[in-house]
Each structure stands twice: as structure tokens, then as C-alpha cells.
C-alpha positions, 0 to 999 in steps of 0.5 A, a space after each residue: 919282691 918281698 911277697 916272693 921272699 916270704 913265699 920262699 920262707 914259708 915253703 923252706 919252713 913248710 919242707 923243714 916241718 914236713 921232714 921233722 914230722 917224718 923223723 919223729 915218725 921214725 923215732 916213734 917206731 924205733 922207741 915202740 916197735 924196735 930199732 930193727 924195724 925202724 931202720 928197715 923202714 928207713 932203708 927201704 924209704 930211702 931206696 923208695 925215695 930214689 925210685 920217686 926221684 926217677 919217676 919225678 925227673 920223667 913226669 915232674 920235669 917233662 910230663 912223660 907218663 911212664 907206667 912201666 916203672 917195674 921194668 926199669 927197676 927190674 933191669 937195675 935189679 939184674 945188675 948185682 947178679 951179673 956183676 957180683 955173683 961168681 961165674 958158674 965156669 962149667 955153665 960158661 964152658 958149656 954154653 957161653 960161646 954159643 950164646 955169644 955167637 947167637 947174640 952176635 947174629 941177632 945184632 948183626 941181623 938187626 943192623 943189617 935190616 936197618 941198613 937195607 931199609 935205609 938204601 933200598 926202596 919198594 918191593 926189593 926193599 920188603 923182600 930183602 928184609 924179610 929174607 934177612 929177618 926170617 933167616 936170621 931168626 932161624 939162625 939165631 934160634 939154631 945157635 941160642 936154644 942149644 946153648 940155653 939148654 946146655 947152660 941151664 943143665 949145669 946143676 939146675 938145683 943150684 946153678 943153671 945159669 952163667 953167673 956174674 963176674 965176681 966183682 964188688 957189688 957197689 960196682 953193680 949200682 951204677 951198672 944197674 943205672 946203665 942197664 935201665 938207661 939202655 932199656 929206656 933208650 930203646 923204649 923211648 926211641 920206639 914210644 916217645 913219638 906216641 901220644 901221652 896215653 899211648 905212651 902210658 900203654 907202650 911203657 906198661 907193656 914193655 915194663 911187663 915184658 922185661 919182667 917176663 923175661 927175667 922170669 923165664 930166662 933161667 940162663 940169665 938169672 935162674 928165673 923164678 928159681 931165685 938168685 940167693 947169696 948176693 954178696 953185700 958191701 957191709 958185714 954179715 951179722 954172724 960175722 959180727 957176732 963172732 968178733 971179740 971187739 964187737 962183742 965187747 963194744 956191745 956189751 959195754 952198751 948193754 945190748 945183746 949182740 944179736 940186736 947190736 950186729 943187725 942194727 949196726 948193719 942197717 945203719 951201714 946200709 943206711 948210710 950207703 943209701 943216704 950218700 947216694 940219695 943226697 948226691 942224686 938230690 944235689 945233682 938234680 937241684 942243680 939241674 933243675 935250677 939251670 937253663 936246662 931245667 928251665 927248658 925242660 919245664 918250658 917244654 912240659 907246659 907247652 911243647 908247641 911254644 917250646 918247638 917254636 923257640 927252636 928247642 928239639 922236643 923229642 931229643 929232650 924227651 928222650 934224654 929225660 926219659 933215659 936219665 929217670 930210667 938210669 935213677 930207677 935202675 940204680 934203685 933196683 940195684 940198691 934194693 937187690 943189694 939190700 935184700 941179698 937175693 933176686 927174686 923176679 916173681 916179686 916185681 909187680 906193677 902194684 908195689 913198683 909202679 903204682 906205689 911209686 906214682 902215689 909217692 910222687 903225687 903225694 910228695 909233689 910232682 916237679 919237686 925233688 924234695 917232695 918226691 924224697 918226702 913221699 918216698 919215706 911217708 908212703 913206704 912207712 904207711 905201706 909197712 905200718 897200715 896192715 898191722 894197724 888195720 888188724 888191730 883196728 879190726 880186732 877193736 871193732 869186732 871185739 863185741 862180736 860173737 866168735 864165728 860170726 860171719 860179719 866178724 870173719 869178713 871183717 877180720 879177713 879184709 884187714 889184709 887189704 887195708 894197704 890198698 884202701 889206704 893208699 887209694 884214700 891217701 891219693 884221693 884226698 891229695 888230689 882233692 885237697 892238695 893237687 900239687 902235693 905236700 911240697 909243691 913245685 915252685 
């Protein structure tokens, strides 16, 4: 008993020390690089921590290897566009009825095909399903294509899409989670029966399909033309700079209005993100330490034994995959709200899959606090390593002659320091601390 207590105490002290070190890095950045930069790192670090929590649920709780993280983040990022942007009334009048009819036909065709598959047998089933699917496809395209053309023809330079519902942007955060959860349910129903390596391949492909749809379907979110000016839950800096009360407070603190407004806005964002993160941590810790959490870890460690004890493994995998996808979608909506724009071209597997996995592995798979620490620390390094690399290469090449091929090569390679550093960190952690900085108990 005393040994277990001591181990728990050491674990708590280690966690507190690591988070204190992370806070020290942020404080150092604020004192040396400016509080705008430090708070920018904190905000994206908090969002990255939420993403890491989502992957940790899928992998750390259940052992599901999801390599399509970018797709769930992108689904969540779509929510602020659909919820908070004002509707484009001309586009709705031009093509929305036909678009709704096309989607209704698509749903009806799929439902009818499922019914035929269940009720018919043999060659009749095959012929009936082929007739329904092929005929339904042509009917769907006959409605869908003219609707898309009509919508995208409405002011394509500034709109060219349906717009949103004009609701407060904070509503889009849970909606982003619901959109990603819906996509996760469809993927899980299709792919969870596959072996782990095939599951990874399937999720990778489906994630890329989701991103490709967002890039190419202009009627939905303008595609690569991007949606800008997404409403914010906090004041705009320009509005604060024209507010006499705010200007008076900034002058009383001896801070210029521009710096004061940007810092204040980032602090407000940090407060919102922190509330979401703490609420998730509280819920996840309660779930992880409940009988449900112990059951999930038992399934993860030995599916055969868990199934022999009467646990429905596939159903539980579906449950945890959907929950993890919802958390990823929530983080995607938060990120788009912070950016104020939807840019589908920025959704790359390197940033939104590989980097999130590094966060989970570095922090500690299966440990919620480890995922949070990993998200904050890896994002800090992701931002700081490139300028450090340029400074290092500048120092190394300071004695070389200008125009030297070696000097040019070293200076140009500094841009790749991020990737090198992430790879080195991953190798070092896997070699010396394979369970992460804060291991699972």
C-alpha cells in the first residue's frame, strides 16, 4: 500500500513539475519575444491539446489507430461557416430547393438499396440493387449539377456558396463536434471490422476524401477560394482601439493601444479555450476512472478475453471512435473561430495527423494530462524550432565565405528544422520513455 501511495505521489509531483516547466517556457517567451507571440502559442497549444485528447481517446483508451485525424478536424472546421456566416439569399433562391431535392434523392436511394438488400435474395437482389443505385445516381446528378452551377454562379468572387445560418459562432463548436461524430460513425460502421493496419489505411483514405470534398465543392464552403470574415466570440482589435474606456485603461498601464488590444483579444480567446479544455479533462478523467473506462482498457489490452467476458467489443470501439471524433471536430471548430477564416488547403496530414500523434506519444498515451502536456509542448516546439534553426545555421555558417555552396545549403535547410526536430523527438521518446512524459497509471 505504501509503495502505491508513493508512486502516486511521485507521479503527481512529476506532472506538476512538467506543467510548471511548460508554464516557464511560455513566461520566458512572453518576456523575451513579446506577450502577443506567447499568447498566440498558448491559444493554439490549447486547441492542439484538445486535438490530442481526441486521438488519445481513440488510441489510448481503445487502441484504435486513426490516421485520418485531419478529416475530423476539417469536418469540425466546416461548422463555423455553416452556422455563423450570413446566408447568401440569392444563392439559396437560385439552387437550394434543387440541392435539397438532390440530397433527399440520395438518402432515399441508399435507404431503398438497404431495404432491398435485406429483403431480397439471389440474382433478383443484385439486379434490383443495381437498378436502384444506377437510376438513383443519374436522378441525383440531374438535380445536383444544375443546383451547384446556379449557386456557384452567384457572385463567385465574393460568395458562390450558400453561406450559413447567421447564428452566434460559439454554437458552431458543439455543432462541429456533431459533424465530426457523424463522419466518425459512418467511417466506424465501415472500417472497424478491419484489422488494425487496414483500419489505419482506411481512415487515412477517408480523411483525405473529406479534405478533397471541402477543397472542390465550392457551393458548400467556397473550396480553395476560402471563407474569410467568420464572426468572432470576442471583440475586434479595431473596435477596442476606438473605445475610450479601453484606451484609458491601456494608457493607465502604460501600454500602447495596438498592443493592448491584441493582447486582450488573445487573453479572451485563451479563457474560452481553457474553459473547454478543463471541462473535457474533467469529463474524461471521470470516464477513464469509471467502470466504463476500466472496461475500455480491458478491451484494448485483450479483446479476446473481454469478448469472452461478455463485452461487445465492436460496439464499444464504435462508441469510443465516435467520441474521439467529436472531440477532434470540436477542436477544428475552435481553430477556425480563432483564425477567422476557413482555408481547406491548409488541412494537411503532416500538421493535423502526424503532429497530433507526436503530441499523444510524447505526452503519454492513455493519460489525459499527458495528452494536454504533449499538445502544448509540441506546438511550442513547432513554432520556435524554425527561428532557432535559422539562428543556429547563421552561427554555424558565420565563418564561411559568402556564396559558398555549403553555406547556402545549410541556410536553406534551416526551413526543414521543424520536421527534423519532430522526428528526433519521436525517436528519443520511443527509445528512452516509450510510455511518454506522463505515463498511463
